[in-house]
C-alpha positions in Angstrom: 0.2 -0.1 -0.2 1.3 3.5 -1.1 -0.1 6.9 -2.0 2.0 8.9 -4.6 2.8 11.2 -4.8 3.8 12.0 -1.3 4.3 14.4 -0.2 1.5 15.9 -2.9 0.5 19.2 -3.6 -3.5 18.7 -4.5 -4.4 15.8 -5.6 -2.7 12.0 -4.6 -3.3 8.3 -5.3 -3.3 5.4 -3.1 -2.5 2.3 -4.7 -3.2 -1.1 -3.3 -3.6 -4.5 -4.0 -6.6 -7.2 -3.3 -6.4 -11.1 -3.3 -9.9 -10.8 -4.4 -12.9 -8.5 -5.1 -14.0 -6.6 -1.7 -15.4 -3.4 -0.8 -12.7 -1.2 0.5 -13.3 2.3 2.7 -11.0 4.6 2.3 -10.9 7.4 5.0 -8.9 10.5 5.8 -8.0 11.5 8.9 -6.3 14.9 10.7 -3.9 14.2 13.3 -6.1 15.0 16.1 -8.3 11.8 15.0 -11.6 13.7 12.8 -12.5 12.3 9.7 -11.8 14.9 6.5 -13.1 12.5 4.0 -14.6 8.7 3.3 -15.3 6.5 0.1 -16.1 3.4 -0.3 -14.9 1.7 -3.6 -15.4 -2.1 -5.1 -11.7 -3.2 -5.0 -10.8 -5.2 -7.8 -8.6 -8.1 -7.6 -5.0 -6.9 -7.9 -3.8 -3.9 -8.8 -6.5 -1.0 -7.5 -5.9 2.7 -7.2 -7.8 5.7 -5.2 -7.6 9.0 -6.4 -7.9 11.5 -3.7 -8.1 15.6 -4.2 -7.4 17.5 -1.2 -9.7 20.5 -1.8 -9.6 22.9 0.9 -7.9 20.8 3.4 -4.7 22.8 5.0 -1.3 21.9 4.9 0.0 19.1 7.2 0.2 15.4 7.8 -2.7 13.5 7.5 -3.5 9.4 8.1 -5.4 6.9 5.9 -6.8 3.8 6.6 -8.0 1.2 4.3 -10.4 -1.3 5.6 -12.2 -4.3 3.8 -13.7 -6.9 5.9 -11.3 -7.5 8.8 -8.3 -6.2 7.6 -7.2 -2.5 7.6 -4.4 -0.7 6.7 -3.0 2.8 8.0 -0.8 4.9 6.0 0.7 8.6 6.3 0.4 11.0 3.6 1.8 14.6 3.3 -0.2 17.7 2.0 2.2 20.2 1.5 1.2 23.4 -1.4 
């Protein structure tokens, strides 16, 4: 799992792989733990990409979580304009 580019200025893409098709929740949090964004995607077997637009978020470090079934992964991304 990774997001590219990182750091990013406005847009980044989170890439992840799945062993089988599954619904995946992609959630972005600020460092206080407040949810800033969430989308659910229909993931396919193999490589998946989820684009993320920063919109009006301020510069800083954000955590993202990918959740599917009983599994989750948390990563870090840096917004720097």
